[in-house]
C-alpha positions as CSV (number, residue, x, y, z in Angstrom):
1,M,0.0,0.0,0.0
2,K,1.3,3.5,-0.9
3,Y,1.2,6.6,1.2
4,S,-1.0,8.2,-1.5
5,E,-3.6,5.4,-0.8
6,L,-3.7,6.2,2.9
7,Y,-3.4,10.0,2.9
8,S,-4.6,12.7,0.6
9,Q,-2.2,14.4,-1.7
10,G,-2.9,17.7,0.0
11,F,-2.1,16.3,3.4
12,I,1.2,14.8,2.2
13,K,2.1,18.1,0.5
14,K,1.4,20.0,3.7
15,L,3.5,17.6,5.7
16,N,6.4,17.9,3.3
17,E,6.2,21.7,3.5
18,I,7.0,21.7,7.2
19,N,10.8,21.6,6.6
20,D,13.1,22.1,3.6
21,V,13.7,18.3,3.1
22,P,12.6,15.9,0.4
23,G,9.9,14.5,2.8
24,I,7.5,11.7,2.1
25,D,7.2,10.3,-1.4
26,E,3.5,9.7,-1.9
27,N,4.2,6.9,-4.3
28,Q,6.4,5.0,-1.8
29,S,5.0,1.9,-0.2
30,V,4.3,1.9,3.5
31,P,7.0,-0.4,4.8
32,S,4.9,-2.4,7.2
33,D,1.5,-3.3,8.7
34,Y,1.6,-0.1,10.7
35,I,2.6,3.5,10.2
36,D,6.3,3.9,11.2
37,V,6.0,7.3,12.7
38,E,9.7,7.5,13.5
39,D,10.6,6.9,9.8
40,M,8.0,9.5,8.8
41,L,9.6,12.0,11.2
42,K,13.1,11.3,9.7
43,K,11.8,11.9,6.2
44,L,10.2,15.2,7.4
45,G,13.5,16.4,8.9
46,F,12.8,15.6,12.6
47,T,14.7,13.7,15.2
48,A,12.9,11.6,17.8
49,L,14.8,11.9,21.0
50,K,13.8,9.5,23.8
51,Q,14.9,10.5,27.2
52,D,14.0,9.4,30.7
53,L,11.9,12.4,31.6
54,Q,9.9,10.7,34.3
55,T,7.0,12.9,33.5
56,S,4.1,12.9,31.0
57,C,5.8,15.7,29.2
58,S,6.8,15.8,25.6
59,D,8.2,18.6,23.4
60,A,8.6,19.6,19.8
61,K,11.3,22.2,19.3
62,D,13.9,22.9,16.6
63,N,13.0,19.8,14.7
64,V,13.5,17.6,17.7
65,I,10.6,15.7,19.2
66,T,11.5,14.7,22.8
67,I,9.5,12.0,24.4
68,D,9.6,10.1,27.6
69,A,11.6,6.9,27.1
70,T,9.8,5.3,30.1
71,E,6.5,5.3,28.3
72,N,5.5,2.1,26.5
73,K,6.0,1.8,22.7
74,D,2.3,2.4,21.9
75,R,2.3,5.6,23.9
76,Q,5.7,6.8,22.5
77,R,4.3,6.4,19.0
78,L,1.1,8.3,19.8
79,I,3.2,11.1,21.5
80,M,5.5,11.4,18.4
81,A,2.5,11.7,16.1
82,H,0.8,14.1,18.6
83,E,3.8,16.4,18.7
84,L,4.0,16.3,14.9
85,G,0.4,17.4,15.0
86,H,1.4,20.5,17.0
87,V,4.1,21.3,14.4
88,F,1.6,20.7,11.6
89,Y,-0.7,23.2,13.4
90,R,2.2,25.6,13.4
91,K,2.9,25.4,17.1
92,R,6.7,25.0,16.8
93,N,7.3,25.1,20.5
94,A,4.3,23.0,21.6
95,K,4.6,21.5,25.1
96,R,2.3,18.8,26.4
97,N,1.6,18.1,30.0
98,D,-1.1,15.7,31.5
99,P,-3.8,16.6,32.3
100,F,-5.3,19.7,30.6
101,D,-5.2,21.6,34.0
102,G,-4.1,25.1,33.5
103,Y,-4.5,25.1,29.7
104,S,-6.3,28.1,28.0
105,S,-9.1,27.3,25.6
106,K,-6.7,28.0,22.7
107,Q,-4.2,25.5,24.1
108,C,-7.0,22.9,24.6
109,S,-8.1,23.4,21.0
110,S,-4.5,22.8,19.9
111,E,-4.4,19.6,22.0
112,V,-7.7,18.3,20.5
113,F,-6.3,19.0,17.0
114,A,-3.0,17.2,17.8
115,N,-4.8,14.2,19.3
116,A,-7.1,13.9,16.2
117,F,-4.0,14.4,13.9
118,A,-2.1,11.6,15.7
119,T,-5.1,9.2,15.6
120,Q,-5.6,9.7,11.8
121,L,-1.9,9.6,11.1
122,L,-1.3,6.3,13.0
123,M,-4.6,4.7,12.1
124,P,-5.6,5.7,8.5
125,K,-9.0,4.5,7.5
126,L,-8.0,2.2,4.7
127,L,-5.3,0.5,6.9
128,V,-7.6,0.0,9.8
129,K,-10.4,-1.4,7.7
130,G,-8.0,-3.8,6.0
131,H,-6.6,-5.0,9.3
132,V,-10.0,-5.4,10.8
133,T,-11.2,-7.4,7.8
134,Q,-8.1,-9.6,8.0
135,V,-8.4,-10.2,11.8
136,I,-12.1,-11.1,11.4
137,D,-11.1,-13.7,8.7
138,D,-8.2,-15.0,10.8
139,L,-10.4,-15.5,13.8
140,G,-13.2,-17.0,11.7
141,I,-15.8,-14.6,13.0
142,D,-19.3,-14.5,11.4
143,T,-19.7,-10.8,10.4
144,N,-23.5,-11.1,10.5
145,K,-23.4,-11.3,14.3
146,I,-20.4,-10.2,16.2
147,S,-20.5,-10.6,20.0
148,A,-19.0,-8.2,22.5
149,D,-16.2,-10.7,23.2
150,E,-15.5,-11.1,19.5
151,Y,-15.5,-7.3,19.1
152,D,-13.0,-7.0,21.9
153,R,-10.7,-9.6,20.3
154,I,-10.9,-7.8,17.0
155,V,-10.0,-4.5,18.6
156,S,-7.2,-6.0,20.6
157,K,-5.6,-7.9,17.7
158,T,-5.9,-4.9,15.3
159,A,-4.3,-2.6,17.9
160,K,-1.4,-5.0,18.4
161,I,-0.8,-5.2,14.6
162,M,-0.8,-1.4,14.3
163,I,1.1,-0.8,17.5
164,V,-1.4,1.4,19.2
165,S,-3.3,1.0,22.4
166,K,-6.5,-1.0,22.5
167,Q,-8.3,2.2,23.7
168,A,-7.0,4.2,20.8
169,M,-8.1,1.5,18.3
170,D,-11.5,1.1,19.9
171,Y,-12.0,4.9,19.5
172,R,-10.8,4.9,15.9
173,I,-13.0,1.9,14.9
174,S,-15.9,3.7,16.5
175,K,-15.2,7.0,14.7
176,L,-14.8,5.2,11.4
177,K,-18.2,3.4,12.0
178,I,-16.8,0.1,10.8
179,F,-19.3,-1.8,12.9
180,V,-22.9,-0.7,13.0
181,P,-25.3,-2.0,15.6
182,M,-28.1,-4.2,14.3
183,G,-31.2,-2.2,13.5
184,E,-29.4,0.9,12.4
């Protein structure tokens, strides 16, 4: 699958305009079953710096995205994509602290944008749908009637493949409306 199949040409163009580097080739194949956000950052002229921060802080400054090395891999990937979202939103010196306490409404708006950006970057619709379909086939699930337990297994397995949290995948699948309750 190519980047151009996962993201719009306009989105890729805007990503590539962030820095004066060749950037992402829209005709290049995505190298794995998941979005390699660190590889994308490199192509966009960023360095991902993992440090033992012992806080829920991250930072995007001077083309360096600093994240807490003590976070799990799912969280690190989400944070890298989130910080790129701040840069994309033209917040070059974005800082993130948990929770939203003390944030102005403008900062909260930036946080919401960065979260949505990260979700869509790491879990593009076509890739999620493809993996969900494959997981359903692998598990031998009848798509006409999916139980809550089967749904949970689908979400868990798809999240593992895409290296995101189960909670993030559940949210993304819900937003994409991949499953519609009977009678709707």
